[in-house]
N, C-alpha and C positions, 0 to 999 in steps of 0.2 A: 504493500500500500504506500510505502514511502516514495517509491518511484513514480507512482501515479500522481501523488500529491505534488511531487517535485516538478513534474512536467505539465501538470494541468494548466498553470497560468500561460505557458507557451502555446498550448493547444487552443485555449480560449482566445489568445491574441491573434493567432493565425485565422481562426474561424471568424473573428471580428473583421479582419482585413477582407476576407472573401465576401462576407455579407455586405460590407460598406462599399467595396469596390464594384460589386456586381460583375458585369461582363467585361469591364475594363481590364481585369487581370488576364483575360483571354484575348486581348485585342489583336494578337498575332495569329489567331485562329480564324478560319473561314466562317462566314455567317451561315444562316439557314439557306439551304440551296433551293432553287426552283428545279423540280424534277421533270425530265422528259421520259416518258415510258413508251418504248417502242414494243408493241405487243407481238407484231408479226411482220413478215416480208412476203411480197408477191411480185412476180414478174409478169408484165403485160407484153405480149408479142403481137406483131402485126403480120401482114401478108408477106410470105417468103422468109419469115423468121423462125418457123417451126414451133416446137413445144414450148410451153411456159413453165415446164418443170424446172426446179432449181434446188440447190442445197445450200442456201444461205443460213448459217447458224449463228452468225455474229455480225456486229457492225463496228467499223472503225470511225472514231469521232475526232474531229479537228476543230479547234477554235481558229480565230483569225491569225493567231500567232503561235499556236502550239498544238501538239498531239495530246488529246485529252484521254485517250485510252481505247482499248478493245473490249467490247461488251458482248457477252453471249445473249442471244435472244431467248425469251423476252428480256429486253435491255432496260435498265434503270440508269439514266444519265443525269448526274447532279450538275447543275449549272450555278456558278457563282458570278455575280456581276463585278467586273473589274472597274475600279475608279468610279464606282457608283453610276456606271452607265446603264440607263434603263433598257437598252437594247443589246441583247447578246446574240451574236451570229455564230452558227456552227454548221459544219459540213459533215454529212453522214454517208459513209461508203459501205456497201455490202461486202462481207468478207467470205472467203472460201478457204478450204484446205486443199492446197495444190496436190494433185495425185493422191488425194485421200489421206494425206499424212498430217497429223496435228501439228508437227513441228515446222511445217511450211505454210503457215497461215498468211494470207495476203488479201488486200482488197482486190476484188475482181474488176479488171480495167474495162470490161465491156458492158457493165451495168451502170446506168446513170446514178450519180450521187444525189442525195437530197440536201437542199440548202434550207436552213431554218433561221428565221429571225424571230427571236423570242423576247417579248416584253417581260423583263425580269420582275418576278413577284415572289419573295421568300415564302417557302412553304407550299407553293402551288404545285399541282401535279397535272401535267398535260399528257393524255394518252393519244398516241397516233399510230397509224398503220403505214409502213414503209412500202410504197408502190413504186416500182422502177420499170424502166424500159432499156432496151439495148441503146448504146450511144449512137448518135447519128452517123458517125464514121465507121461503125463496125461493118466488116464484110462477113456475111454469114453464108456458109456453104452447107446446104442440107444434103449431107452425104448419103444417108440411108435411114428412112423411118419405116420401111417395110409395108407402107400403106398400099402400094400398087406393084411393088417389085421386090427383088432380092438381088443385090449386086455382089454378094459374097459367093465366090466359087471355090470349091474345095480342090486341093491338089490331087493328082492322080494316085498318090500314095496314101491318101487319107481313107480311113474306114468309116468315118462319120461325116456329117455334112450340116451346113446351116440351112434350115428350112424356114420358109415363111409360114407362120401359124396364125390362124384366126380363132383358135380355141380360147375361150374366155379365161380358162385356167392359166394361160401363159401371157395373154395380151396385157401390156402395161396401160396403153391408152389408144384411142382410135380403133382401127379395124384389125391391125396385125402387129406382130413382133417377130423377131428372129430367134429361132430355137435350135439348140444343139442338144441332142440326146446321146449320152455315152453309155456303153455297155462293154462287156468283155469281147463281143463281136464287133462293136463299133467303138474302139478304144481311143482313137486319136484323130485329130483334124488339123490341117494347115489350110487356112482359107485367106483369100485376098479379094478385095473389090476389083472388078474387071473393067478396064478401058475407061476409067474415070479420069485418071491423070490429073489429080488436083494440083493446081499451080499455086504454090505457097511462097510468100515473100521471104527473102533471105535475111531480113532484119525485122526486129520488132517481136512482140509477143504473139504466140499462136496457141490456141487451146482446142482440144477435142472434147466436146461435151457428149455424154451419152448416159442412158439409164440401163441398169442391169440387175439381175437377180440370179443366184446360182447356189448349188450345193457342191460344186466341183470347181477347183481353181482353173483359171484361163488367162490368156495373155492377149493384150491389145498393143498394136504398134504400127509401124509404117514400113512400106517397101519403097525404097528410093529407086526411081527409074532414071537411068542415064547418068551422065556426069562422071567424075573421077572416083566417086565413092558409092557406086551402085551397091545396095545391100538390102537385106530384109532384117529388120530389127524389132523384136518385141520390146516395148518401152516399159510396160508395167504388167505384173502378174497379180491378179485379183483373187482374193480368198473367198470361201463360201460366205454367203450372207444369210443363210437360212431361208426363210420365206419372205424376206424383206427386200423391196426394191430400193436401190440406191442410185444417186446421181454422182457422176464422176466429172471432174474438171482435170483433164490430162494435159500436161504441158508438153507440147510438141516442139517448142522453140529450140531447145538444145540440140536435138537431132537434125532439125531442118537447117539450123545455122551452121552445123558441122558438115553439111553436104552441099556446098556451093556448086553451081553448074548443073544441078539435077534438072531433068526435063519435067519432072512432076513426081507425084507421090500417090500411092494407093494405101488404103487401110488394111491391116491384117488382123485376123482373129484366129487364135490357136488354142487347142485344149488337148490334154491327155487325161484319161481316166485316172483319178487319184489312187495311189497305192492302197490296197486293202479294200477297195470299194467294188461293188458289182455293177452299179449304175451311177449315173450322175447327169446333171443337166446344167445348161447355161442358157439364159434367155436375155436378149439385148434389144434396145430400141433407141431411136432418136439420135443417131450419130450426126453430129453437127460440128463443123470446123469454123472457128471464129478468129479473125485477125483484123489488123488495120491495113 
């Protein structure tokens, strides 16, 4: 008890300072924020732009002078007015996981950003929906959506094939999707789009968007046609998703930039029955190449 009695006057003195000073003691702390709540994201596509499916799970937020942070959706963004300015301006960009890898998160350059001018009001919460479009200078190549055709042709050594299916069990959206069924008798496939010869720029960002679902691993890549580095390169191997459809943003830039002089490119789709399995499937849709 002697220790308590000894230090009690100091405690009362400090408590008195806090009560008398009010918020002044915290004057170096930010005030009450104005919160922007982004509940969801949607993509609106026009004629010739294909599916509006997306996999935007976070937003990148910038003030006029700084990076405010990366926020997972639904996102709660706290705003603080600098210099008591009643108007706070922010820019919000949709973010992706490049090649499906969480360590390679980036703003997606082909979806339009949202510009917000907010009249700052401490404690206020504004809920908004982030609706975006492709940027005006995006070049969109609808490589294959299986709605009326199937451009993937299997090699002569393949025992399986990519088929256009209209079975509702497999179709992602629209009329049809592309299906690979694997078994011990049809255990492998090497397939390539035929006579498309996609002309891709030798500089800048290039992405391949597509939807997929699988219980067997498979690879997606490019075949380089002509030039000094003609080659067939699987860029990514995708693992089973269970019964869940996923959206992929595959970065084609590194391979395209390393093959100058190519006449064009074809998409490749390969699979081998996973070890220990008797059957497997891969279903894909909405292959779309986007660049500037």
